[in-house]
N, C-alpha and C positions, 0 to 999 in steps of 0.2 A: 278178511279183517277190514274193519272200518278205516277209511282214510285218515280220520283224525287220530285214531289210536296208532296207526302206522306212523303218522307224523310225530306223535309223542315218543314212540320207541326210537325213531331215527334221531330225534333231538338228543335223547339220552345217550344213544350210541356215540354220536359225534362228541358230545361234551365229556363222555367217559375217557376220550383220548386226549384231553387237555393236559398240558404240562403244568398248569396251575392246580395244585392238589385240592383246593377247596371248591373248584368249579362244579363238579357233579353234585356235591352237597348243597352248594349255593343255589343251583338250578331248582332242585326239589324243594329246598327251604323257602325260596322266593314264592313258589306256588303255594306252599303251606301257609305262608303269611298272607298272600293274596286271599286265600279262602277263609282265613280268620277275619280279615278285614271286610270281605264281601263273600259270604257263603254261596251266593247266587251268581258268582262270576261266570261269564259265558266262555265258550270255547276260544274265541280270539284272545281274551285276556289271559286265560290259562296257558295257551300256547306261547304267548308273548312272555309270560312269567318264566316258563321253562326255558325258553330259548334266547332270552334277551342278551346274554353274554356269549353267544355261540361263536362269535368270531375269535375269541381268545383260545378256542379249542383247536383251531386249524392253523398251524404255524405258517403255512404258505399263503394264508389269507388274512392273518391277524394284523390289525392296525397297530403300529408301533408307537409308543409314547414318545420315544426319542425323535420321531419325525415331526413333532409339533412343539412350538415354543409356548403355546397356550394350552393349559389343561382342558379348558372347556371345548376348544376346537378338537382336541384329541378325542374327548368323550363323544362329541357330535359325529365324528368320522367313525368311531367304533360302533355307535348306534346304527348309523346308516349301513355300514358293512354287515352287521349282524342281521338287520332287517332284510337285506338282499339275499343273504344266505338262507334265511328262513323261508322266503318266497320260493327259492329253488327246492327246498325240502318239501314244502307244501305241494308244489307241482309234481315232484317225483313220487310223492306218496299218494297221488291221485285225488287231491282236493281240487274240486272244480268250482267251488263257490267263490267267485271273484270278490264279492263283498267281504267275506271272511278273510281272504288273502290280503286284500287292501287294508283291512282293520289290523291284522297282525303286523303288517309292514309299518303302518302309521304308529301303532303303539310302541313297537321296538325303536323306531326312530325317535320317539319322544320319551323313552324310558329314563333318560338322564335329566330331563328338564321339565317334564309334565306339560301342563298348559290347559288341560281340561279334566273333568272329573275322572274319566277312565285312565288317562295317562298319569294323573296325579296318584291314583290308586296303585299303579304299577311302580312309580317312583318310591312310594312308601314301602311297598312289599320288598322291593330290591334293597332299599336302604336299611330297613329293619334287619333283613337277612345278612347284610354286610356286618352289622354290629353283633348279630346272633352267631354267625358261623365263620365269617371271613377274617374278622379282626385279628384273632390270635396268629393265624398263619401269615397274614399281611405283615404284622409286626415282626415276625421272625425273619422276613426277607428285607425289611426296611428299617431305617433308623427311627428313633423315637420322634425326631423332628418331622420326618416324612409321614409317619403314622399319625401324628397329631394333626398335620395339615390335611391329610385324607379324611380323618374323622371329623374335623371342623367342616370341611366341604360337604361331607355326607350328612351330617347332623343338621346343617343349616338348610338343606333342601327338604327336610321332613315337614309334614303337616303338624299342627299342634297335637293331634291324636297320636301320630306316630312318634313324636318326641316323647310323649308320656310313656309309650311302650318301651322305647329304647332306654329311657331313664330307669326303668324297672329291671332291665336285663342285668344279669350278673356275669362278670367276666371271669375267666378261669385263673387269673393271677392278680396279686396285689398291684403289680406294675400297671396292668391294663385297667384295673379299677381306679387307680390314681389318675391315669390318663383320661378316663371318661369323667372323673370328678373335675378335671380341668376343662374338658371340652364343653360340657353342658352349660355351665355358667357363662363361658366366653361366647358361645353361640347364641344363648338366650339374651345376652346383654344388648 
């Protein structure tokens, strides 16, 4: 089996063990959105899309939100931890292309903040997927206030193109539709 395919399968296997129920779907959905945004996305972008949140799936390695006073510092630590985990998986899977490994690491480290065209593309795919598949389950676990805060944070980091995509998504409940009707104008103001 090709090392890249072995890596994809290993990422899916690890994420399938996550205690966060939406993580497996979010992984594949982020890749789907990446390919909608850029049908020619290369292997490093695709692997980063699949594995960007992998640290949430391994309880012994998961970065804990409670350990950080600042949400952005938590997200940066989460991204670095996931990037390191993916490098290990790439190596275990037999990927020997150091430039590919470095690019996957770099992209995952930047998946919360972007900073260049490729990282920004991953931010958009990840964020669109949050609104597409994660939001209903996130809301079940959190208060409306926390869900609103998380939605504002996620929406504000989107590119104009991604904002228009998210604005067209339909949520599965009137409550979440109302929440998004509050998020979009506040974030766009």
